C-alpha positions as CSV (number, residue, x, y, z in Angstrom):
1,X,-29.4,7.0,9.4
2,X,-31.1,10.9,9.4
3,X,-35.0,9.6,10.3
4,X,-33.7,7.7,13.0
5,X,-31.3,10.3,14.4
6,X,-28.8,8.0,14.6
7,X,-26.1,10.9,14.5
8,X,-26.3,13.4,17.0
9,X,-24.5,17.4,15.8
10,X,-22.0,17.6,17.9
11,X,-19.5,20.9,18.0
12,X,-15.5,21.0,17.1
13,X,-12.7,23.0,16.1
14,X,-15.6,25.8,14.5
15,X,-17.6,23.0,13.0
16,X,-20.4,20.6,13.4
17,X,-20.2,17.4,13.3
18,X,-22.2,14.2,12.8
19,X,-19.9,10.9,13.8
20,X,-20.5,7.2,13.1
21,X,-19.0,4.6,14.8
22,X,-17.8,1.5,12.9
23,X,-16.6,-1.9,14.0
24,X,-15.3,-5.1,13.3
25,X,-13.2,-6.9,10.8
26,X,-13.7,-6.2,6.8
27,X,-16.9,-6.8,5.3
28,X,-19.1,-5.5,2.7
29,X,-21.2,-4.2,5.9
30,X,-18.9,-1.8,6.5
31,X,-17.5,-0.5,3.3
32,X,-21.4,0.1,2.9
33,X,-21.7,1.9,5.6
34,X,-18.6,4.1,5.5
35,X,-20.0,5.3,2.1
36,X,-24.0,5.8,3.2
37,X,-22.4,8.0,6.0
38,X,-19.7,9.9,3.4
39,X,-23.6,10.4,1.2
40,X,-25.2,11.8,4.6
41,X,-22.1,13.9,5.7
42,X,-21.1,11.8,8.8
43,X,-17.5,10.8,9.9
44,X,-16.9,7.2,10.4
45,X,-15.4,6.7,12.8
46,X,-13.1,3.2,12.9
47,X,-12.9,1.2,16.0
48,X,-9.6,-1.6,15.6
49,X,-8.7,-4.8,18.1
50,X,-5.7,-3.1,19.1
51,X,-7.9,-0.8,21.3
52,X,-8.3,-1.3,25.0
53,X,-11.5,0.1,26.9
54,X,-9.9,3.0,27.5
55,X,-8.9,4.0,23.8
56,X,-12.7,3.1,23.1
57,X,-14.5,5.5,25.5
58,X,-12.0,8.2,25.3
59,X,-13.0,8.4,21.1
60,X,-16.9,7.7,22.6
61,X,-16.2,10.8,24.7
62,X,-14.2,13.1,22.2
63,X,-17.0,12.3,19.9
64,X,-20.2,12.2,21.2
65,X,-21.2,9.1,20.0
66,X,-24.5,7.4,20.0
67,X,-24.7,5.2,17.1
68,X,-22.1,1.8,16.6
69,X,-22.8,-0.4,13.4
70,X,-20.5,-2.9,14.7
71,X,-20.0,-7.0,14.4
72,X,-22.2,-8.8,17.2
73,X,-18.8,-9.9,19.3
74,X,-17.8,-6.1,19.4
75,X,-21.5,-5.6,20.6
76,X,-21.5,-7.8,23.3
77,X,-17.7,-6.0,23.9
78,X,-19.4,-2.5,24.4
79,X,-22.8,-3.7,26.3
80,X,-19.7,-4.8,28.7
81,X,-18.1,-1.4,28.7
82,X,-21.7,0.2,29.6
83,X,-22.5,-2.5,32.5
84,X,-19.0,-1.7,34.3
85,X,-19.9,2.1,33.4
86,X,-17.5,3.2,30.2
87,X,-19.7,3.3,26.8
88,X,-21.4,5.8,28.3
89,X,-22.4,8.2,25.3
90,X,-23.5,4.9,22.7
91,X,-27.7,4.3,23.0
92,X,-28.0,2.4,19.7
93,X,-26.5,-0.5,18.0
94,X,-27.0,-1.9,14.2
95,X,-25.6,-5.0,13.9
96,X,-24.3,-6.6,10.8
97,X,-24.9,-9.7,12.5
98,X,-27.7,-11.9,13.4
99,X,-28.7,-11.2,17.1
100,X,-29.4,-14.4,20.1
101,X,-30.8,-13.8,23.3
102,X,-28.0,-15.5,24.8
103,X,-25.9,-11.7,23.0
104,X,-27.7,-9.5,25.3
């Protein structure tokens, strides 16, 4: 995470933050990423099924999130958001699942 620069430093509330997004159903990769975030002093930002496009985009803008660790179905959702002009801050995806050419 550190060498790849997946968490940019953001200022807020007089403090510096490094955020990493997580979006998937319960699975061991989610937990492993969350533990890695704690190790590297990053803050995990969790997204949930019940969140709509506006809620997700609001959180992305507030946190200036550039990287999302996610399962392939949520990567598709964020890619669709990017095509619609939202989720602009996302630059990197780390997929918990294999990605095929049809998924792009």
